[in-house]
C-alpha positions in Angstrom: -0.2 0.4 0.6 1.7 3.4 -1.0 1.6 6.7 1.4 0.2 9.3 0.5 2.5 12.3 -0.5 2.4 15.7 0.0 4.0 18.6 -1.6 5.9 18.9 1.7 7.1 15.4 1.0 8.3 16.2 -2.4 10.3 19.6 -0.7 12.4 17.6 2.0 13.4 14.9 -0.9 14.8 18.4 -2.8 16.4 19.8 0.1 18.0 16.6 0.9 20.2 17.0 -2.4 19.7 21.0 -2.1 20.0 22.6 1.0 17.9 25.9 1.1 20.8 27.0 3.5 23.3 26.9 0.7 21.2 29.3 -1.4 22.7 33.2 -1.3 20.8 35.6 1.0 19.7 37.8 -2.3 18.0 34.6 -3.8 14.5 33.2 -3.2 13.7 29.9 -3.0 11.6 27.0 -1.1 7.9 27.2 -1.9 7.2 30.3 -4.0 3.2 29.9 -4.4 0.7 27.1 -3.0 0.5 24.8 -0.5 2.3 22.7 0.9 -0.1 19.7 2.3 -2.3 19.6 -0.8 -1.1 15.6 -1.5 0.5 15.3 -5.0 0.4 12.7 -7.9 2.2 14.9 -11.3 5.4 16.7 -11.1 6.8 18.3 -13.7 10.5 20.0 -13.5 11.0 23.2 -15.3 14.1 25.8 -16.2 11.4 28.8 -15.4 7.9 29.9 -14.7 6.8 30.9 -18.1 3.0 31.3 -19.5 3.8 28.5 -22.0 4.8 26.9 -19.2 1.5 27.1 -16.9 -0.7 25.9 -19.8 1.8 22.7 -20.0 1.0 21.7 -16.6 -2.7 22.9 -16.7 -3.2 21.5 -19.8 -1.8 17.5 -17.4 -3.2 18.3 -14.7 -0.1 18.8 -12.5 -0.1 19.8 -9.0 3.7 20.8 -8.1 6.4 22.6 -10.7 10.0 21.9 -9.8 11.9 25.0 -11.3 15.6 26.5 -11.5 14.5 30.2 -11.4 12.6 31.2 -9.3 9.0 32.4 -10.3 9.3 35.8 -7.6 13.2 37.4 -7.0 11.2 40.8 -5.6 8.8 42.0 -3.9 5.2 41.4 -5.0 3.8 44.8 -4.9 0.7 44.3 -6.2 -0.4 41.6 -8.8 -2.1 43.3 -12.3 -3.7 39.6 -14.2 -3.4 41.8 -17.6 0.7 41.7 -17.5 2.7 38.7 -18.0 3.4 37.8 -14.3 0.0 38.5 -12.6 -2.3 35.9 -15.9 0.8 33.2 -14.5 -0.5 33.8 -10.6 -3.7 33.9 -11.7 -3.4 30.6 -13.7 -1.6 29.4 -11.2 -4.2 30.0 -8.4 -7.3 29.0 -10.3 -5.7 25.0 -11.3 -4.8 24.5 -7.6 -0.6 24.1 -8.5 2.5 24.8 -6.1 5.5 26.0 -7.6 8.6 25.4 -5.7 12.0 26.4 -6.5 15.7 25.7 -6.5 17.8 28.0 -7.8 21.5 29.1 -6.4 21.2 25.8 -3.7 20.6 23.6 -6.8 24.2 25.2 -8.3 26.0 25.2 -4.8 24.8 21.7 -4.2 27.2 18.2 -4.8 25.7 16.0 -8.6 24.4 20.6 -9.0 23.7 22.3 -11.8 27.5 22.9 -12.4 28.4 19.1 -11.4 25.8 18.6 -14.6 27.9 20.6 -16.8 31.0 19.4 -16.0 30.0 15.6 -16.6 28.2 16.8 -19.6 31.5 18.2 -20.4 33.5 15.1 -19.2 35.5 18.0 -16.8 37.4 15.9 -14.1 39.7 16.2 -10.8 37.0 19.1 -10.2 37.1 21.9 -7.3 35.0 24.7 -6.2 35.4 27.6 -8.3 34.0 29.8 -5.0 33.2 29.0 -1.4 29.7 29.8 -0.5 29.4 28.2 2.9 31.3 25.4 5.0 29.0 23.0 7.2 29.0 24.2 11.3 30.0 20.6 12.8 29.1 19.9 16.3 29.7 16.3 18.4 26.4 14.6 19.7 27.1 12.6 23.3 24.7 10.3 24.1 24.5 7.2 26.3 22.7 4.6 25.7 22.7 1.0 27.8 24.8 -1.5 26.2 21.4 -3.7 24.5 20.4 -1.2 22.8 23.7 0.5 20.6 23.4 -0.6 17.7 19.6 0.6 17.4 21.3 4.4 18.7 24.4 4.3 16.2 22.6 3.1 13.4 20.1 5.5 13.9 22.4 8.9 14.2 24.3 7.2 10.9 21.8 6.2 8.8 19.9 10.0 9.2 23.7 12.1 8.7 25.2 11.7 11.2 28.9 10.5 11.4 30.6 11.6 7.7 33.9 12.0 7.7 35.6 12.9 4.4 34.7 9.4 2.6 33.7 7.7 5.5 30.6 7.4 7.3 28.9 5.6 10.4 32.3 7.7 12.2 31.7 7.1 16.2 33.8 6.2 19.0 32.1 4.5 22.2 33.7 4.6 26.0 32.1 2.1 28.8 30.9 3.2 31.9 28.1 3.7 34.4 25.2 5.9 35.2 23.1 7.0 37.9 19.2 7.7 38.0 16.2 8.1 40.1 12.8 7.7 38.1 10.3 10.1 40.1 7.0 9.8 40.2 4.7 9.4 37.0 7.7 8.1 35.5 8.2 4.8 33.3 11.3 4.2 33.5 12.7 1.7 31.3 15.1 -0.2 33.6 14.2 0.4 37.1 11.7 1.7 39.6 9.8 4.6 40.9 11.6 6.4 43.5 14.8 4.2 43.8 18.2 4.9 43.2 19.3 2.7 39.3 23.2 2.0 38.0 22.7 0.8 34.2 26.3 -0.1 32.3 26.4 2.1 29.4 27.6 3.5 26.9 28.5 6.9 26.1 28.1 6.9 21.8 30.2 10.2 20.5 29.8 11.0 16.6 29.5 14.3 14.6 26.4 15.4 13.1 27.0 18.6 10.6 24.9 21.6 12.3 22.1 21.8 9.7 20.7 18.5 9.9 21.4 17.8 14.1 16.9 18.4 14.8 16.3 15.4 12.6 19.3 13.7 13.5 18.0 14.4 17.3 15.2 13.6 16.5 15.6 9.9 14.6 18.4 9.1 17.8 15.3 10.2 20.9 13.2 7.5 18.9 15.9 4.6 18.5 16.6 4.8 22.8 15.1 2.8 24.9 14.9 5.3 28.1 12.1 7.6 27.8 14.1 10.7 29.1 16.8 9.9 26.2 20.5 11.7 28.0 22.5 13.4 25.7 25.3 16.6 25.0 25.5 18.4 21.9 28.8 20.1 22.0 30.3 23.1 19.4 33.0 21.7 17.6 36.0 24.6 16.6 36.6 23.0 12.5 35.2 23.7 9.8 33.4 20.9 8.4 32.0 20.1 4.2 33.0 23.8 1.8 29.7 24.1 -0.7 30.4 27.1 -3.2 29.2 28.3 -7.0 31.2 27.1 -10.0 33.6 24.5 -10.3 37.1 24.4 -12.2 38.9 20.9 -13.4 40.9 19.4 -16.2 39.7 17.5 -19.3 41.1 14.9 -20.5 43.2 15.4 -23.4 44.4 19.2 -23.7 42.4 21.0 -27.2 42.7 24.3 -28.7 40.3 26.7 -28.0 38.7 26.3 -31.3 38.2 23.1 -30.9 36.9 23.4 -27.7 34.1 26.0 -28.9 32.5 23.1 -31.1 32.7 20.5 -28.3 31.4 22.9 -26.1 27.8 23.4 -28.5 28.5 19.6 -29.3 27.8 18.6 -25.8 25.8 21.6 -24.3 23.3 21.4 -27.9 23.7 24.8 -28.6 23.7 26.5 -32.2 26.8 29.0 -31.2 27.9 30.5 -28.2 30.5 33.4 -28.0 34.5 33.0 -27.3 37.5 35.6 -26.3 41.0 34.9 -26.4 43.2 32.7 -29.3 41.2 30.8 -30.9 44.8 29.0 -31.1 46.1 28.7 -27.5 45.6 25.2 -25.5 43.4 24.4 -22.9 43.2 22.5 -20.3 41.7 23.3 -16.8 38.4 24.6 -17.8 36.5 26.4 -15.1 32.4 25.7 -15.3 29.3 28.1 -14.4 25.8 27.9 -15.0 23.8 31.4 -15.4 25.7 34.6 -14.8 28.7 34.0 -13.8 30.2 37.1 -14.9 31.7 38.3 -11.6 33.8 35.6 -11.0 36.8 35.8 -13.0 38.5 36.9 -11.2 38.0 33.6 -9.6 38.3 31.7 -13.0 42.3 33.3 -13.6 43.1 32.2 -9.7 42.3 28.8 -9.7 44.2 28.8 -13.2 41.5 28.2 -15.5 42.4 28.7 -19.5 38.9 29.3 -20.6 35.7 30.2 -18.5 32.3 28.8 -19.2 29.7 31.5 -18.4 26.3 33.0 -19.4 25.7 36.8 -19.9 28.9 37.8 -20.3 28.7 41.9 -21.2 31.1 43.7 -23.4 33.4 45.6 -20.4 34.1 42.5 -18.8 34.6 40.3 -21.3 37.5 42.9 -21.9 38.7 42.4 -18.6 39.6 38.7 -18.8 40.8 39.0 -22.5 43.4 42.1 -21.8 43.9 39.6 -17.9 44.5 35.9 -20.0 41.7 34.0 -19.1 39.2 32.5 -22.5 35.3 33.3 -21.7 33.4 30.6 -24.3 29.7 31.8 -22.9 26.8 29.5 -24.5 24.3 31.1 -23.3 22.5 31.4 -19.5 19.3 28.6 -21.0 22.4 26.0 -20.5 20.5 25.5 -16.9 18.0 23.6 -18.8 20.4 20.4 -17.8 19.2 20.3 -14.4 16.1 19.6 -15.7 16.5 15.6 -16.9 18.9 15.8 -13.6 16.1 16.0 -11.3 13.5 13.5 -12.5 15.2 11.4 -12.4 16.4 12.3 -9.5 12.9 12.6 -8.0 12.2 9.2 -10.0 14.6 7.7 -7.4 12.1 8.9 -4.6 9.0 8.8 -5.3 8.8 5.4 -7.9 7.2 3.3 -5.3 4.8 6.1 -4.4 3.3 6.4 -7.4 4.2 10.3 -8.5 4.4 10.9 -11.8 7.3 12.9 -13.2 7.3 14.5 -16.5 10.1 17.5 -17.9 9.1 20.2 -19.1 8.8 20.0 -23.4 8.2 23.7 -23.2 11.9 26.0 -24.6 11.9 28.9 -22.4 15.2 30.1 -24.2 14.6 34.2 -25.4 16.6 34.5 -27.5 17.6 33.1 -31.4 20.3 33.0 -33.5 20.5 34.1 -37.2 
């Protein structure tokens, strides 16, 4: 029997991949419009929420639209249904369609938009172009009777605790004795009310990213046999996992800039690219940033990139990159469309058993034509 999936469940699944705290402060991610409690059977993934996309969603009886670009970037002071955005909002409300956006958080996430682009371009040995977030870490120490140590350890580890580098389920334990006295009205797992108890216990310690601490503690408490689980949380003066915008890596085989332009066009399925630099120069180290990345040219240069692939490059910034010796390839902002199929695949993996159907929008939201 399948359980009812609600929009909030889908939001949680998306945020396991692209946590909202990874988004930039100026961004607007998460639910844009609708209801988190509404049951969902049909989801559509899109790059942009345009009127043509909303019409497509209506035609296909979609419950939830997941977009990369937010529906609302700035505060809305009025909804004029004679305007394009006003019509979009009106149609979404009339047809009870919820909209959710994963934008710069999906750009920065592991296996997010920038990693998708690098995968397509076969860029290896990748590192972050510019770090934007570093996980704060805490240590959790919980006191468990030795009969239940396995259950509590699994509850912690299976919910994200105990990750150090490429290792998971990292814990440390010491044995000791715990004392307690259950008071009137308690229902102790061990002992009797108003009688002092001394129990063989294990102190189980592990490391937890602060961003997931509430869910980890909740899972631990549910697995713990005691009526009142005893645990401590300590802040740690050490950095956790780093996240950030863009990627820098290596091509398996170097090639000329001209050859690389043709390669980018083929792999990203774009008819033309704009390029600066010496077309005969060799390219091996590549920086990639989906969307508008012109303000990161200095970061790409400092990281030793031969060429920087990004969209929305303006004239004077392109000149600056050219003068510093950094080639630029601008394939357009719309190459972020790679997120559509990847997001569908991710949601299918998590929702297929619940009979939730995920579709990719067929609407082309690229405003530019090459003539």
